[in-house]
C-alpha positions as CSV (number, residue, x, y, z in Angstrom):
1,M,-2.4,-29.1,-14.0
2,P,-6.3,-28.2,-14.3
3,R,-8.6,-31.2,-13.4
4,H,-10.0,-30.7,-16.7
5,L,-6.6,-31.1,-18.5
6,V,-5.6,-34.4,-16.5
7,T,-4.7,-36.8,-19.3
8,A,-7.3,-39.5,-20.1
9,C,-5.6,-41.5,-22.7
10,A,-3.7,-41.1,-26.1
11,V,-4.1,-43.0,-28.9
12,L,-0.9,-44.8,-30.5
13,S,0.7,-42.6,-33.0
14,A,4.3,-42.8,-34.9
15,V,7.2,-41.3,-33.0
16,S,10.3,-40.0,-34.3
17,L,13.8,-39.9,-32.8
18,F,15.7,-37.0,-33.7
19,A,19.2,-36.2,-33.5
20,P,20.8,-33.9,-31.1
21,G,21.5,-30.7,-32.5
22,V,24.9,-30.2,-30.8
23,G,27.0,-31.6,-28.2
24,R,27.5,-35.2,-26.8
25,A,24.7,-37.4,-28.0
26,Q,23.9,-40.1,-25.2
27,T,22.0,-43.4,-25.8
28,F,19.2,-44.4,-23.7
29,K,17.1,-47.6,-23.8
30,V,13.2,-47.5,-23.4
31,E,11.5,-50.0,-21.9
32,K,7.3,-50.0,-21.7
33,F,5.0,-52.1,-19.7
34,D,1.3,-52.5,-19.7
35,I,0.3,-52.2,-16.0
36,K,-3.5,-52.6,-17.2
37,G,-5.9,-50.6,-14.9
38,E,-8.6,-48.2,-15.2
39,G,-8.1,-44.2,-15.0
40,G,-6.6,-41.1,-16.8
41,T,-3.4,-39.9,-15.3
42,D,-1.6,-36.7,-14.0
43,Y,1.7,-36.9,-12.2
44,V,4.0,-39.8,-11.6
45,S,6.8,-39.7,-8.5
46,V,9.2,-42.2,-7.1
47,E,10.5,-43.3,-3.8
48,A,14.2,-43.5,-4.2
49,A,14.6,-45.5,-1.1
50,T,12.6,-48.4,-2.7
51,G,12.5,-47.7,-6.3
52,R,8.7,-47.5,-6.0
53,V,7.0,-45.3,-8.4
54,F,3.5,-44.0,-7.5
55,V,1.3,-43.6,-10.7
56,S,-1.9,-41.4,-10.4
57,R,-5.1,-43.2,-12.1
58,S,-7.9,-40.7,-11.6
59,T,-9.6,-42.3,-8.4
60,H,-6.5,-44.3,-7.0
61,V,-3.1,-44.7,-7.3
62,M,-1.3,-47.7,-8.6
63,V,2.3,-48.4,-6.6
64,V,4.6,-49.9,-9.3
65,D,8.3,-51.4,-9.1
66,G,10.3,-49.2,-11.4
67,A,12.9,-52.0,-12.1
68,T,10.5,-54.6,-13.3
69,G,7.1,-52.6,-14.0
70,K,5.4,-54.9,-11.7
71,V,2.5,-53.6,-9.9
72,L,2.8,-53.8,-5.9
73,G,-0.1,-52.3,-4.4
74,D,-2.8,-49.7,-5.0
75,I,-4.4,-46.8,-2.8
76,P,-7.8,-46.5,-3.3
77,N,-10.4,-43.7,-2.9
78,T,-8.5,-40.9,-4.3
79,P,-11.1,-38.9,-6.5
80,G,-9.9,-36.7,-9.0
81,V,-5.9,-37.6,-7.9
82,H,-3.3,-35.6,-9.3
83,G,-0.1,-36.8,-7.8
84,A,1.7,-38.1,-4.7
85,G,4.4,-36.6,-2.3
86,I,6.7,-39.0,-0.7
87,A,8.1,-38.1,2.6
88,T,10.7,-40.9,3.3
89,K,11.8,-39.9,6.7
90,A,8.4,-39.6,8.2
91,G,7.3,-43.1,6.5
92,H,4.5,-41.0,5.0
93,G,2.9,-40.4,1.5
94,F,0.5,-38.3,0.5
95,T,-2.0,-37.5,-2.5
96,T,-3.7,-34.4,-3.6
97,N,-7.5,-35.4,-4.3
98,G,-9.0,-32.6,-6.4
99,G,-12.4,-34.5,-6.6
100,D,-13.3,-34.1,-2.8
101,Q,-10.8,-31.5,-2.1
102,T,-8.5,-33.6,0.4
103,V,-5.3,-35.0,0.6
104,T,-5.0,-38.9,1.7
105,M,-2.0,-39.4,4.2
106,F,-1.0,-43.2,3.9
107,D,1.7,-45.4,5.5
108,L,4.7,-46.2,3.1
109,K,5.2,-49.7,4.5
110,T,1.7,-50.8,4.2
111,L,-0.1,-48.6,2.0
112,E,-2.7,-48.4,4.6
113,V,-4.6,-44.8,4.8
114,I,-3.9,-43.0,7.8
115,K,-6.3,-40.3,7.4
116,Q,-8.1,-37.9,5.0
117,I,-7.0,-33.9,5.2
118,K,-9.5,-31.4,4.3
119,V,-7.8,-28.7,2.1
120,G,-10.1,-27.1,-0.1
121,P,-10.3,-26.6,-3.9
122,G,-8.2,-27.0,-6.9
123,L,-5.8,-29.1,-5.6
124,D,-3.2,-30.0,-8.0
125,G,0.7,-30.4,-7.5
126,I,2.5,-31.9,-4.6
127,M,6.1,-32.1,-3.6
128,Y,8.0,-33.0,-0.7
129,D,10.4,-30.3,0.5
130,E,13.2,-32.2,2.0
131,P,15.3,-29.2,3.5
132,D,12.3,-27.7,5.3
133,D,10.7,-31.1,5.9
134,K,7.0,-30.2,4.3
135,I,4.5,-31.8,2.2
136,I,4.2,-28.7,-0.2
137,L,0.8,-28.5,-2.3
138,T,0.0,-26.1,-5.5
139,N,-3.4,-25.3,-5.8
140,H,-5.0,-24.0,-8.6
141,S,-8.2,-22.2,-6.3
142,R,-10.2,-19.4,-6.9
143,P,-10.4,-16.2,-6.9
144,I,-6.5,-16.6,-6.5
145,G,-3.9,-19.9,-6.3
146,T,-2.4,-21.1,-3.2
147,L,0.4,-22.9,-1.7
148,T,-0.4,-25.4,1.3
149,A,2.5,-26.5,3.4
150,I,1.8,-29.9,5.6
151,D,3.7,-31.4,8.4
152,P,4.8,-34.8,6.9
153,A,4.7,-36.5,10.3
154,S,1.2,-35.4,11.7
155,G,-0.5,-34.3,8.4
156,D,-1.1,-30.8,10.0
157,I,-1.5,-28.2,7.8
158,V,0.8,-25.4,8.9
159,A,0.8,-22.6,6.5
160,T,-1.1,-21.3,3.3
161,V,0.1,-18.9,1.2
162,E,-1.8,-16.6,-1.4
163,L,-0.3,-16.5,-4.8
164,E,-0.7,-14.1,-7.7
165,D,-2.1,-16.7,-10.2
166,T,-5.0,-19.3,-10.1
167,A,-2.9,-22.0,-11.9
168,P,0.4,-22.7,-9.7
169,E,2.3,-25.4,-11.0
170,G,5.6,-27.1,-9.8
171,A,7.5,-25.9,-6.7
172,A,11.0,-26.4,-5.5
173,A,13.0,-25.6,-2.2
174,D,16.5,-24.3,-2.5
175,G,17.5,-25.4,1.4
176,K,17.9,-21.8,2.1
177,G,14.5,-21.3,3.2
178,R,13.2,-20.2,-0.2
179,I,10.4,-22.2,-2.2
180,F,10.2,-21.3,-6.0
181,V,6.8,-21.7,-7.7
182,N,5.9,-21.6,-11.5
183,N,2.9,-19.8,-12.1
184,E,1.5,-20.9,-15.4
185,G,-1.2,-18.6,-16.3
186,K,0.9,-15.4,-15.4
187,N,4.5,-16.8,-16.9
188,T,6.2,-16.0,-13.4
189,M,8.2,-17.7,-10.8
190,Q,7.1,-16.6,-7.2
191,V,9.7,-16.9,-4.3
192,I,8.1,-18.0,-0.9
193,D,9.8,-17.2,2.0
194,V,9.4,-20.4,4.5
195,K,9.8,-18.6,7.9
196,T,7.1,-16.2,7.3
197,W,5.2,-18.6,4.5
198,K,5.0,-15.0,2.4
199,A,5.4,-14.4,-1.4
200,I,8.5,-12.1,-1.4
201,A,9.3,-11.7,-5.1
202,S,7.7,-12.6,-8.7
203,W,9.9,-13.2,-11.8
204,P,9.0,-13.1,-15.4
205,L,10.1,-16.1,-17.2
206,A,9.9,-15.2,-20.9
207,P,10.7,-16.7,-23.5
208,C,8.8,-19.4,-21.4
209,E,5.2,-19.9,-21.7
210,G,3.3,-21.9,-19.6
211,P,5.9,-23.0,-16.9
212,T,5.0,-26.2,-15.5
213,G,7.9,-28.5,-14.1
214,I,10.6,-27.3,-11.8
215,A,13.6,-28.2,-10.2
216,Y,16.6,-26.8,-8.1
217,D,20.1,-27.7,-8.6
218,K,22.3,-27.2,-5.4
219,A,25.5,-27.2,-6.8
220,S,25.0,-24.5,-9.5
221,N,22.7,-22.6,-7.8
222,R,20.3,-22.8,-10.9
223,I,16.5,-23.3,-11.2
224,F,15.0,-25.3,-14.4
225,S,11.5,-24.5,-15.4
226,G,9.7,-26.8,-17.8
227,C,7.8,-24.9,-20.5
228,S,6.0,-25.5,-23.8
229,N,8.7,-25.2,-26.8
230,T,11.4,-23.5,-25.0
231,S,12.1,-24.2,-21.1
232,V,14.5,-21.7,-19.2
233,V,17.1,-21.6,-16.5
234,V,17.0,-18.8,-13.5
235,D,19.8,-17.3,-11.7
236,P,18.1,-17.5,-7.9
237,S,20.6,-14.9,-6.9
238,T,19.3,-12.4,-9.5
239,G,15.8,-13.7,-10.7
240,K,17.1,-13.6,-14.3
241,V,16.8,-16.2,-17.2
242,V,20.3,-17.1,-18.0
243,A,19.6,-19.8,-20.6
244,P,16.8,-21.1,-23.0
245,I,16.2,-24.5,-24.0
246,K,14.3,-25.5,-27.0
247,N,12.1,-28.7,-26.6
248,G,8.5,-29.9,-27.7
249,T,5.0,-28.9,-26.3
250,R,2.3,-30.2,-23.9
251,V,5.3,-30.0,-21.1
252,D,3.8,-30.7,-17.7
253,A,6.7,-31.8,-15.7
254,L,10.5,-31.7,-15.6
255,G,13.0,-34.3,-14.0
256,W,16.4,-33.7,-12.8
257,D,19.5,-35.9,-12.2
258,A,22.1,-33.7,-10.3
259,S,24.8,-36.4,-10.4
260,K,24.6,-36.9,-14.0
261,K,23.6,-33.2,-14.9
262,L,21.0,-34.3,-17.0
263,I,17.6,-32.3,-17.5
264,Y,14.7,-34.4,-18.6
265,I,11.6,-32.6,-20.4
266,P,8.5,-34.7,-21.4
267,N,7.0,-33.4,-24.4
268,G,3.7,-35.0,-24.5
269,G,2.8,-33.5,-28.0
270,E,5.4,-35.0,-29.6
271,G,5.4,-38.1,-27.5
272,N,9.3,-37.9,-26.5
273,V,11.6,-36.5,-24.0
274,T,14.3,-33.9,-24.7
275,V,17.3,-34.7,-22.6
276,V,19.6,-31.9,-21.7
277,H,23.1,-31.5,-20.3
278,Q,24.3,-29.0,-18.0
279,D,27.6,-28.1,-19.3
280,S,28.1,-25.5,-16.9
281,P,25.6,-23.2,-15.0
282,D,24.4,-20.9,-18.0
283,A,25.4,-23.6,-20.9
284,Y,23.1,-26.6,-21.8
285,T,23.3,-28.9,-24.6
286,V,20.3,-31.4,-25.8
287,V,22.2,-34.8,-26.1
288,A,19.2,-36.8,-27.1
289,T,15.3,-37.0,-27.9
290,V,14.2,-39.9,-26.4
291,P,10.9,-41.4,-28.0
292,T,8.1,-42.4,-25.3
293,F,4.5,-42.3,-26.1
294,A,1.9,-39.9,-27.1
295,G,0.6,-37.7,-24.2
296,A,3.1,-38.9,-22.0
297,K,3.9,-35.3,-20.5
298,T,4.7,-35.8,-16.8
299,I,7.6,-37.6,-15.6
300,A,9.9,-38.8,-12.5
301,V,13.8,-39.2,-11.9
302,D,15.1,-41.7,-9.4
303,P,18.2,-40.3,-8.4
304,A,19.6,-43.4,-7.1
305,T,19.2,-45.8,-10.0
306,H,19.1,-43.0,-12.3
307,N,15.9,-44.6,-14.1
308,V,13.7,-42.2,-15.5
309,Y,9.7,-43.0,-15.2
310,L,6.6,-41.8,-17.4
311,F,3.2,-43.2,-17.8
312,Q,0.3,-42.6,-20.2
313,P,-2.6,-44.8,-21.1
314,E,-3.6,-46.0,-24.6
315,C,-7.0,-45.5,-26.0
316,G,-8.7,-47.6,-28.8
317,P,-11.2,-45.7,-31.4
318,A,-13.8,-43.9,-29.6
319,P,-17.5,-45.2,-30.3
320,P,-19.6,-43.2,-32.9
321,P,-22.0,-40.6,-31.8
322,P,-25.6,-41.4,-31.6
323,P,-27.6,-41.1,-34.9
324,D,-29.5,-38.0,-33.2
325,A,-26.5,-36.7,-31.4
326,P,-26.5,-32.7,-32.1
327,P,-23.4,-31.4,-33.8
328,P,-20.4,-30.0,-31.8
329,A,-20.8,-26.4,-30.9
330,P,-18.9,-24.2,-32.7
331,G,-15.6,-23.1,-31.3
332,R,-15.7,-26.5,-29.1
333,G,-13.1,-28.5,-31.2
334,R,-10.3,-27.9,-29.3
335,G,-11.1,-30.3,-26.8
336,R,-9.9,-34.1,-26.7
337,G,-13.1,-35.2,-27.9
338,P,-14.8,-38.6,-27.2
339,Q,-12.6,-40.9,-25.8
340,G,-12.2,-44.8,-26.6
341,P,-11.9,-47.6,-23.7
342,I,-8.3,-47.7,-22.2
343,I,-6.5,-50.8,-24.2
344,A,-3.3,-50.6,-22.5
345,A,-1.7,-48.5,-19.3
346,W,2.0,-47.7,-20.3
347,F,4.5,-47.6,-17.8
348,I,7.7,-46.1,-19.2
349,V,11.1,-46.7,-18.1
350,I,14.2,-44.8,-19.5
351,R,17.5,-46.1,-18.8
352,Q,21.3,-45.2,-19.5
């Protein structure tokens, strides 16, 4: 997401559990751990081999044991951090630091920093493309957004691809030499050829608006795009939307559990997660709406344990403005406004 939209904190609010509309209802258990610490947040990511979860906190990254919520370590000096990419085979992790336009490369065993990689402006999304063995960055750069590929062993930048939008979000690879990128501004999905590192196609995603999170399922050859109100399923053979999925608002990621055929869509506006079962490649059923916490809009799924993780700070009341403070300017009322102090930092685990 754009740096100015990185979540600071949320005020606790009541959240309802809605019954699924159709199909097989499923039961989920939610646990919340206050992991303390300072800083807002953006993405969470999980290392399936160890069950560790990497939680971005504005200027540092907290490393949490997903099973217990215990804080295991911290990666400092990541200004404006958005997320972490985990390359287990290479033994390295990477963070996107929008504040100083760098990527931090660190050792997964020790969490020690190996080096800072200068990339450029707009650093945001990050993922590990396992089939092509690359760390993929999606950058809100100007005058046009870009995709950057990094060698996970050396940390060298191997390619930069110009995109059609200044707001590229999630990326997913199909293992067939293609990477799919959601463009939040233009409501499109672009296709990148990893042999040439060129964009070779652009697909409209209507009725999706503001596509962010993305996942690819090899078994059904389908792409899932998380969007506000209506997410979509795309057939990458044709580039066509084959199914809509109704969900909530302020979606900024998407989780996919391939073995259980479950899509997890985090609705930050409503403070819940829409859980969707893939009945067939083109048929999907909402099986649960799981309450989490207001503002929690990014998510990660551990394919080994099937645990699902979110994170959201909670703020207390904002301090009153000084008596001589000028009134807010007209038309400026849509932002978060003044933020109170962080009073809790909720690490959220969804289990079946």
